[in-house]
C-alpha positions in Angstrom: 56.1 56.9 -14.9 57.8 56.6 -11.5 61.6 56.5 -12.1 62.0 53.6 -9.6 59.4 51.5 -11.3 61.1 52.1 -14.6 64.5 51.0 -13.3 62.9 47.9 -11.8 61.3 47.0 -15.1 64.6 47.7 -16.9 66.5 45.4 -14.5 63.8 42.7 -14.9 64.1 43.2 -18.7 67.8 42.4 -18.6 67.2 39.5 -16.4 64.7 37.8 -18.7 66.5 38.7 -21.9 67.9 35.7 -23.8 71.6 35.4 -24.5 72.8 35.4 -28.1 73.1 31.6 -28.0 69.6 31.2 -26.6 68.2 33.5 -29.3 70.0 31.5 -32.0 68.8 28.1 -30.6 65.2 29.4 -30.2 65.0 30.7 -33.8 66.5 27.5 -35.2 63.9 25.4 -33.4 60.7 27.4 -33.9 58.8 27.2 -37.1 56.1 29.9 -37.2 56.5 33.7 -36.9 54.2 36.6 -37.1 55.2 39.2 -39.7 54.1 42.8 -39.3 54.2 45.2 -42.3 52.9 48.7 -42.9 50.1 49.2 -45.4 50.0 52.3 -47.7 47.3 53.9 -45.4 49.6 53.4 -42.4 47.8 50.5 -40.8 49.8 47.5 -39.6 49.2 44.2 -41.2 50.2 41.0 -39.3 50.2 37.5 -40.6 51.7 34.1 -39.7 54.5 32.5 -41.8 57.1 29.8 -41.6 60.7 30.9 -41.7 64.3 29.8 -41.7 67.1 31.3 -39.5 70.7 31.1 -40.7 72.3 32.6 -37.6 72.3 36.1 -39.0 69.2 36.6 -41.1 65.6 35.5 -41.0 64.4 34.1 -44.3 60.6 34.4 -45.2 59.1 32.4 -48.1 56.1 34.5 -48.9 53.4 34.4 -51.6 54.2 37.1 -54.0 50.5 38.0 -54.5 50.0 38.6 -50.8 49.2 41.8 -48.9 52.5 41.3 -47.1 54.5 41.3 -50.3 52.6 44.4 -51.6 53.2 46.2 -48.4 56.9 45.5 -48.3 57.3 46.6 -51.9 55.9 50.0 -50.9 57.5 50.2 -47.5 60.2 47.7 -46.6 60.0 48.2 -42.8 59.2 44.9 -41.1 59.0 43.4 -37.6 58.7 39.7 -36.9 57.8 38.0 -33.6 58.6 34.4 -32.9 57.2 33.2 -29.5 56.3 30.2 -27.4 54.6 29.3 -24.2 51.0 29.1 -22.9 51.3 29.9 -19.2 52.8 33.3 -18.0 55.9 31.6 -16.6 56.5 29.8 -19.9 56.4 32.9 -22.2 59.5 33.5 -24.3 60.1 35.1 -27.6 62.2 37.2 -30.0 61.2 40.3 -31.9 63.3 41.2 -34.9 63.0 44.5 -36.8 64.6 46.1 -39.8 64.3 46.4 -43.5 63.0 43.6 -45.8 65.2 42.7 -48.8 63.8 40.7 -51.7 66.3 38.0 -52.9 66.1 35.9 -56.0 63.5 35.8 -58.7 59.9 36.5 -57.9 58.1 34.2 -58.0 60.9 31.7 -57.2 61.2 28.9 -59.8 64.5 27.5 -58.6 67.0 29.4 -60.8 70.5 29.1 -59.4 71.0 31.8 -56.7 74.0 31.3 -54.4 72.7 33.8 -51.9 69.7 31.5 -51.3 71.7 28.3 -50.9 71.6 28.2 -47.1 68.0 29.3 -46.7 66.9 26.7 -49.3 68.9 24.1 -47.4 67.4 24.9 -43.9 63.8 25.7 -44.9 62.7 22.4 -46.4 64.3 20.3 -43.7 62.8 22.3 -40.9 59.3 22.8 -42.3 58.7 19.9 -44.7 61.2 17.2 -43.5 62.7 17.0 -47.0 66.1 17.8 -48.4 65.3 19.8 -51.6 63.4 23.1 -51.7 60.1 22.8 -53.6 59.3 25.7 -55.9 55.7 26.3 -56.8 56.0 29.5 -58.8 53.9 31.4 -56.3 56.4 32.2 -53.5 59.7 34.2 -53.2 62.2 35.0 -50.6 62.4 38.0 -48.3 65.5 38.4 -46.0 65.4 40.3 -42.8 68.9 41.0 -41.3 67.6 42.7 -38.1 68.7 46.1 -37.0 67.0 45.4 -33.6 66.5 42.2 -31.7 64.5 42.1 -28.4 64.0 38.9 -26.5 62.3 37.6 -23.4 62.2 34.4 -21.4 59.8 34.5 -18.5 61.1 31.1 -17.3 64.0 33.1 -15.9 61.8 35.0 -13.4 
């Protein structure tokens, strides 16, 4: 790759990057993410899921009998993309990568777990418009505290 072209792309990358406050606001407002895991044979698996963002970690409420759950039990590496926009100049998003951590009982039945208090306050309000977290005995929590956060907002071009 031409060094000049690489420098131009890098400068543009910095220009379209979201600020920390913009990333935080974007993750708090969006509802759906795409979760990428690594299957035992090395193939990626990607699926859509609702999430909650607490300002530090992304909380995923996943079915415990899903391929996603099985993949993460074998290999906890995870990447998540949250994005928006239809036209090129509207595209914006955040990619978060790191290690998945399982929190609370699996499947979740609602046993007291102080570590889940904030996620279980945010998630039902954001996704169901209710105050109390429903537990169906099929889902459980995965926390991603990202090692890497990459963002873009083409509206800044």
